[in-house]
C-alpha positions, 0 to 999 in steps of 0.5 A: 771673721773666718780665714778658712772653713776649718775655723768655721763655727755655727756662731760665725756662720750665724753672725755672717748671715745676720750681717747680710740681712742687716745690710739688706735692711739698711739698703731698704731703709735708704729708700724709705723717704721715697713715695713712689720708688720705695720698693723693688718688689711687687707682692702681687694681687688677688688675681696675680699671686706671684711676686715680681721684681722691678729694678729701681733704675727701670722704675725711674726710667719708666717714670721719665718716659711716661707718655701720660706725664704725671708730675713726678713725685720722687724726681725733682727739677732743680732750677739752674738759672735766674729765669728758672728761679723767677719761674719757681718764685712766681709758681707760688702765686700762679699755676706754673708746671715744673719741667718734666724730665722727659721734655728734654731730648737728652737724658743723662743718668748718673748711677752712684755706686755702679751700674751693670751692662744689663742695666745700661742695655735695659735703659737703652731699650726702654728709652728707644721704645717709650721715647724714640728720638731721645738721646740717653747717656748713662754715667756711673762711678763703676762698671759692676760685675756680679762679683764686684756687686756682691763684694760692694754689697756685703764685704764693705761698709758702704753706708759709711763714707771713705774718710781716708782722703 
């Protein structure tokens, strides 16, 4: 709401900062229903006081490539055919393990909203070290640059769908 620095007032600056923090709260609220992937920061512990940052994409890929293979909490297997539907139906009566995403030799990740080059490299490196032999394909709706990521985050109403179709 300010076209030049000459028109900048304290109230306009305060409103802009409030909008930025509201956007950050909205993004955090979008992950509240998740049990495992609901935060990208770790506050630390009694022995390690420093807070740390762990990207959501890294958390998801680490869960998929986890050699201990616990049942993923926030990642669901979607049945795709009649055989899968029958297995899912019988799982109510018998102990049938759902397929784990790491079982397959091909991992396809689609990032809605965009992905950075460094995130693609991080996925490639994680899969190469934790699950060698697995082919990974990273798809996205956009290749983000630092400028475009900030613009998408703060300059658009990203929580409202684009209805100008």
